C-alpha positions as CSV (number, residue, x, y, z in Angstrom):
1,M,-59.5,-4.7,-258.6
2,V,-59.9,-2.6,-261.7
3,D,-57.8,-3.1,-264.9
4,R,-57.5,0.0,-267.1
5,K,-55.2,-1.3,-269.8
6,K,-57.8,-1.4,-272.5
7,R,-59.4,2.0,-273.5
8,N,-63.0,2.4,-272.3
9,V,-63.0,-1.0,-270.8
10,L,-63.0,-2.1,-267.2
11,Y,-62.6,-5.6,-265.7
12,I,-64.0,-6.4,-262.2
13,Y,-61.9,-9.2,-260.7
14,G,-63.6,-11.5,-258.3
15,E,-63.8,-15.1,-257.3
16,G,-63.8,-17.3,-260.3
17,G,-62.4,-14.9,-262.9
18,R,-63.1,-11.4,-264.2
19,F,-66.2,-9.6,-265.4
20,L,-66.0,-7.1,-268.3
21,V,-68.1,-3.9,-268.2
22,Q,-67.9,-0.7,-270.2
23,A,-66.4,2.2,-268.4
24,N,-69.2,4.5,-268.9
25,Q,-71.6,2.0,-267.3
26,A,-69.6,1.4,-264.2
27,P,-68.3,4.5,-262.5
28,V,-65.4,4.0,-260.1
29,T,-66.1,5.0,-256.6
30,A,-63.8,7.0,-254.3
31,S,-62.6,3.6,-252.9
32,G,-61.5,2.5,-256.4
33,K,-64.3,-0.1,-256.6
34,I,-66.9,-0.2,-259.3
35,K,-70.5,0.6,-258.8
36,L,-72.6,-1.7,-261.0
37,S,-75.7,-0.6,-262.8
38,F,-78.7,-2.9,-262.5
39,A,-78.0,-4.3,-265.9
40,D,-74.4,-5.0,-264.8
41,M,-75.7,-6.9,-261.9
42,I,-77.7,-9.1,-264.0
43,K,-74.8,-9.7,-266.3
44,H,-72.5,-10.4,-263.5
45,L,-74.9,-13.2,-262.2
46,D,-75.2,-14.5,-265.7
47,N,-71.4,-14.7,-266.0
48,K,-71.5,-16.7,-262.8
49,K,-73.9,-19.1,-264.4
50,V,-76.7,-18.1,-262.2
51,G,-79.8,-19.1,-264.2
52,F,-82.8,-17.0,-265.2
53,N,-85.1,-19.9,-266.4
54,I,-87.7,-19.5,-263.6
55,I,-87.4,-15.7,-263.2
56,S,-86.4,-13.8,-266.4
57,K,-83.6,-11.3,-266.5
58,T,-86.1,-8.6,-267.1
59,K,-88.1,-9.6,-264.0
60,A,-85.0,-10.1,-261.9
61,R,-83.8,-6.6,-262.7
62,K,-87.1,-5.2,-261.7
63,M,-87.0,-7.1,-258.5
64,L,-83.5,-5.7,-257.6
65,E,-84.8,-2.2,-258.5
66,E,-88.0,-2.4,-256.4
67,S,-88.2,-5.4,-254.0
68,N,-84.7,-6.3,-252.8
69,Y,-81.2,-5.3,-253.2
70,F,-78.2,-7.1,-254.9
71,Y,-76.0,-7.7,-251.9
72,K,-79.0,-9.1,-249.8
73,I,-80.1,-11.4,-252.6
74,T,-76.7,-12.6,-253.7
75,A,-75.5,-13.2,-250.3
76,Y,-77.4,-16.6,-250.3
77,R,-75.3,-17.9,-253.1
78,K,-72.9,-19.1,-250.5
79,N,-75.4,-21.9,-249.8
80,F,-74.7,-23.3,-253.2
81,S,-71.8,-25.3,-254.8
82,K,-69.5,-24.1,-257.6
83,N,-67.4,-25.9,-260.1
84,A,-63.7,-25.6,-260.7
85,K,-64.2,-22.5,-262.8
86,G,-66.0,-20.6,-260.0
87,E,-69.4,-21.0,-261.6
88,Y,-72.5,-22.0,-259.7
89,I,-74.0,-25.4,-260.2
90,N,-77.7,-25.6,-260.8
91,L,-78.3,-22.2,-259.2
92,E,-81.3,-20.1,-260.3
93,F,-81.9,-16.4,-259.4
94,A,-85.3,-17.6,-258.3
95,Y,-83.5,-19.7,-255.5
96,L,-81.8,-16.6,-254.2
97,Y,-84.9,-14.6,-254.2
98,D,-86.8,-17.4,-252.5
99,L,-84.2,-17.8,-249.8
100,A,-84.2,-14.1,-249.2
101,T,-88.0,-14.2,-248.7
102,I,-87.8,-17.2,-246.4
103,D,-85.1,-15.5,-244.3
104,M,-87.2,-12.3,-244.0
105,R,-90.0,-14.3,-242.5
106,L,-87.7,-16.3,-240.3
107,R,-86.4,-13.0,-238.8
108,Y,-89.8,-11.8,-237.9
109,I,-90.7,-15.1,-236.2
110,V,-87.3,-15.1,-234.4
111,L,-87.8,-11.6,-233.1
112,Q,-91.2,-12.6,-231.7
113,M,-89.8,-15.7,-229.9
114,C,-87.0,-13.6,-228.5
115,L,-89.5,-11.2,-227.1
116,D,-91.4,-14.0,-225.6
117,I,-88.2,-15.5,-224.0
118,E,-87.1,-12.1,-222.7
119,H,-90.6,-11.5,-221.0
120,S,-90.6,-15.1,-219.5
121,V,-87.2,-15.0,-218.1
122,K,-87.5,-11.5,-216.7
123,T,-90.7,-12.5,-215.1
124,K,-89.0,-15.6,-213.4
125,V,-86.1,-13.6,-212.2
126,L,-88.2,-10.8,-210.8
127,A,-90.4,-13.3,-209.0
128,D,-87.3,-14.8,-207.4
129,I,-86.1,-11.3,-206.3
130,T,-89.5,-10.4,-205.0
131,N,-89.7,-13.6,-202.9
132,D,-86.1,-13.1,-201.7
133,R,-86.1,-11.4,-198.3
134,S,-82.5,-10.5,-198.7
135,E,-83.2,-8.3,-201.8
136,D,-84.7,-4.8,-201.7
137,G,-84.6,-4.5,-205.5
138,Y,-82.0,-1.7,-205.5
139,K,-78.8,-3.3,-204.0
140,I,-78.6,-5.8,-206.8
141,V,-78.6,-3.1,-209.4
142,D,-75.8,-1.4,-207.7
143,D,-73.9,-4.6,-207.4
144,F,-74.7,-5.4,-211.2
145,L,-73.4,-2.1,-212.2
146,A,-70.3,-2.5,-210.1
147,H,-69.6,-5.9,-211.6
148,E,-69.9,-4.5,-215.2
149,R,-68.0,-1.3,-214.3
150,R,-70.8,0.7,-215.7
151,K,-72.8,3.7,-214.4
152,L,-76.6,3.9,-214.1
153,D,-76.3,6.8,-216.6
154,D,-75.2,4.4,-219.3
155,Y,-78.8,3.0,-219.3
156,M,-80.6,6.2,-218.2
157,N,-79.1,9.0,-220.3
158,P,-80.8,8.1,-223.5
159,M,-84.1,8.8,-221.9
160,K,-83.0,12.2,-220.6
161,D,-84.6,14.1,-223.5
162,S,-88.2,15.2,-222.5
163,S,-89.4,13.8,-226.0
164,H,-88.3,10.3,-225.1
165,Y,-91.0,7.8,-224.5
166,N,-89.5,6.7,-221.2
167,N,-88.5,10.2,-219.9
168,G,-90.8,9.6,-216.9
169,L,-88.6,6.7,-215.8
170,Y,-85.5,8.9,-216.2
171,T,-87.0,11.7,-214.1
172,K,-88.0,9.4,-211.3
173,H,-85.2,6.9,-211.2
174,H,-82.1,8.4,-212.8
175,K,-80.4,8.7,-209.3
176,K,-81.5,5.3,-207.8
177,C,-83.0,2.6,-209.9
178,P,-84.7,-0.6,-208.8
179,V,-84.3,-3.9,-210.8
180,W,-87.9,-3.8,-212.0
181,V,-87.2,-0.4,-213.7
182,L,-83.9,-1.5,-215.0
183,F,-85.6,-4.4,-216.7
184,E,-87.7,-1.9,-218.6
185,I,-84.8,0.1,-220.1
186,I,-82.0,-2.4,-220.4
187,P,-81.3,-3.8,-224.0
188,F,-81.4,-7.6,-224.5
189,G,-77.7,-7.8,-224.5
190,G,-77.4,-6.0,-221.2
191,F,-80.2,-8.2,-219.8
192,V,-78.1,-11.3,-220.8
193,K,-75.2,-9.9,-218.9
194,F,-77.4,-9.2,-215.9
195,F,-78.7,-12.8,-216.0
196,E,-75.3,-14.2,-216.1
197,F,-74.3,-12.0,-213.1
198,Y,-77.5,-12.9,-211.3
199,Y,-76.8,-16.7,-211.8
200,V,-73.4,-16.5,-210.1
201,Y,-74.6,-13.8,-207.6
202,K,-77.3,-16.3,-206.3
203,N,-74.9,-19.2,-206.0
204,K,-75.8,-20.8,-209.4
205,P,-79.4,-21.9,-208.9
206,K,-79.9,-25.3,-210.6
207,K,-83.1,-24.2,-212.4
208,Y,-81.1,-21.7,-214.3
209,A,-78.0,-23.7,-215.1
210,D,-79.0,-24.5,-218.7
211,L,-80.2,-21.0,-219.4
212,Y,-76.8,-19.7,-218.1
213,E,-75.0,-21.7,-220.7
214,V,-77.0,-20.8,-223.7
215,L,-78.8,-17.5,-223.4
216,K,-75.9,-15.7,-225.0
217,Y,-76.6,-17.7,-228.2
218,V,-80.3,-16.6,-228.2
219,K,-78.8,-13.0,-228.1
220,N,-76.7,-13.7,-231.2
221,V,-79.9,-14.7,-233.3
222,R,-81.9,-11.9,-231.8
223,N,-79.2,-9.3,-232.7
224,S,-78.9,-10.6,-236.3
225,A,-82.7,-10.6,-236.7
226,A,-83.1,-7.1,-235.1
227,H,-80.5,-5.6,-237.4
228,N,-82.1,-7.4,-240.4
229,S,-79.0,-9.4,-241.1
230,P,-79.4,-12.8,-242.9
231,L,-79.9,-15.9,-240.7
232,I,-79.7,-18.5,-243.4
233,L,-76.6,-17.2,-245.0
234,D,-73.9,-19.8,-244.9
235,I,-76.5,-22.2,-243.2
236,V,-74.9,-25.3,-245.1
237,A,-71.5,-24.7,-243.8
238,T,-69.9,-27.2,-241.4
239,N,-67.1,-27.4,-239.0
240,Q,-67.4,-23.6,-238.0
241,I,-67.6,-24.7,-234.3
242,T,-64.8,-27.1,-233.7
243,G,-64.9,-27.3,-229.9
244,P,-67.4,-28.9,-227.6
245,I,-71.1,-28.0,-228.3
246,A,-73.0,-26.5,-225.3
247,R,-74.4,-29.5,-223.4
248,P,-78.0,-28.3,-223.1
249,V,-78.1,-28.0,-227.0
250,T,-76.7,-31.4,-227.6
251,T,-79.0,-32.9,-225.0
252,F,-82.1,-31.2,-226.4
253,V,-81.3,-32.5,-229.9
254,G,-80.3,-35.9,-228.6
255,N,-83.9,-36.3,-227.2
256,I,-85.2,-36.2,-230.7
257,K,-84.9,-39.7,-231.9
258,T,-85.5,-38.9,-235.6
259,I,-82.1,-37.0,-235.7
260,S,-79.1,-39.2,-235.7
261,K,-75.9,-38.5,-233.8
262,D,-74.0,-37.9,-237.0
263,V,-76.6,-35.4,-238.2
264,R,-76.7,-33.7,-234.9
265,R,-73.0,-33.3,-234.8
266,K,-72.7,-32.1,-238.3
267,R,-75.5,-29.5,-238.2
268,L,-74.6,-28.2,-234.8
269,S,-71.1,-27.4,-236.0
270,N,-72.7,-24.6,-238.0
271,R,-72.8,-21.4,-235.9
272,K,-76.3,-20.2,-237.0
273,I,-77.8,-23.7,-236.8
274,H,-76.3,-24.1,-233.3
275,D,-77.7,-20.6,-232.2
276,I,-81.1,-21.1,-233.7
277,T,-81.3,-24.6,-232.0
278,A,-80.3,-23.0,-228.8
279,L,-83.2,-20.5,-229.3
280,L,-85.7,-23.3,-229.8
281,F,-84.4,-25.2,-226.7
282,V,-84.7,-22.0,-224.5
283,Y,-88.1,-21.4,-225.8
284,D,-89.3,-24.9,-225.1
285,K,-87.9,-25.0,-221.5
286,Y,-88.4,-21.5,-220.2
287,V,-91.5,-20.2,-221.9
288,T,-94.3,-21.8,-219.9
289,S,-97.4,-20.6,-221.7
290,Q,-98.7,-23.5,-223.8
291,P,-101.0,-21.4,-226.0
292,M,-98.1,-19.1,-226.9
293,K,-95.8,-22.1,-227.6
294,K,-98.5,-23.4,-230.0
295,V,-98.8,-20.2,-231.9
296,R,-95.0,-19.8,-232.4
297,Y,-94.5,-23.5,-233.3
298,D,-97.3,-23.2,-235.8
299,D,-95.7,-20.1,-237.2
300,V,-92.3,-21.9,-237.7
301,D,-94.0,-25.0,-239.1
302,G,-95.9,-22.7,-241.5
303,L,-92.6,-21.2,-242.6
304,L,-91.2,-24.6,-243.2
305,K,-94.1,-25.5,-245.5
306,R,-93.6,-22.3,-247.3
307,S,-90.0,-23.3,-247.8
308,T,-91.1,-26.3,-249.9
309,R,-92.6,-24.1,-252.7
310,L,-89.5,-24.9,-254.9
311,K,-89.1,-28.4,-253.4
312,A,-88.4,-30.2,-256.7
313,E,-85.8,-27.5,-257.6
314,Y,-84.0,-27.6,-254.3
315,S,-83.8,-31.4,-254.3
316,K,-80.5,-31.1,-256.4
317,H,-79.0,-29.3,-253.4
318,F,-78.6,-31.9,-250.8
319,S,-77.1,-29.8,-248.1
320,L,-80.0,-27.3,-248.1
321,V,-82.5,-30.3,-248.0
322,S,-80.5,-31.7,-245.1
323,V,-80.7,-28.4,-243.1
324,Y,-84.5,-28.2,-243.9
325,N,-85.0,-31.9,-242.7
326,Y,-83.1,-31.2,-239.5
327,F,-85.3,-28.2,-238.5
328,K,-88.5,-30.0,-239.6
329,K,-87.7,-32.8,-237.2
330,I,-87.1,-30.4,-234.4
331,V,-90.3,-28.5,-235.0
332,D,-92.4,-31.7,-235.4
333,F,-91.0,-32.8,-232.0
334,L,-91.9,-29.4,-230.4
335,K,-95.4,-29.4,-231.8
336,S,-95.9,-32.8,-230.3
337,T,-95.3,-31.4,-226.9
338,V,-98.1,-28.8,-226.9
């Protein structure tokens, strides 16, 4: 909200109070909101009691101009507490920048793990279809499309242009497509729908029961990472999930003796922690390559070690420390299995 009562002065109203800027420094956009200059951004954070004792204001401004952008960095402030005045408690700009860096690296690792999961599950399903004498590889695609009320063109048409990398698949299969070709062109979200269809279509094979329950949560994490959206934003929140937690996820964490029942219940009530835990469970159970597992678990463990760079400073923020300890115990458990 903008207040124009005072000449040449604007106030930005937000949570915790108002922030004064000069009118000629903060032009009003077509939406009526104010576009902050880089100097205004630093001033805004300063007014919110975000500290610049580790990273100076000058260096922070340079980071915002060259390395990362204001919204992305400040989003992580939701992981920190505020006082009654809406001012942050023991929060440094350096923590926000550090969490943005950690999150970026986490997204890269998550994408690699999701690709491994996608490859492994597709390989298992295609092996089942190949060994199934009642399947010719084409009818199941027709049945899936009918179930989803979709047309083959929905998946094929993006490849119609001759310059598309997969134009050859379109030319050969756009009228009739076998499942092994569909798997090459279908997006991950579409594959999750196919798998859920396949599970019911084949009378719920027991070996896929857990995957049927939780693969959709892997999709959530994968989509967030693929769209470069923060994964550890709001990571300390609780009670976001108030209903029952997916049984395979609770069983998986329950087998880790170093995580208490209370901690498990509290952490899994956070949507992102729940979905990342589901990803780790699926990876552990359905990716069979031990060398691949070792590489990925080492990658996650390396990121956890990187996360302790400001260990002493983060020690004042107990919820963040608790989240770190939760994932550290899971990764230590997974590493012990390979």
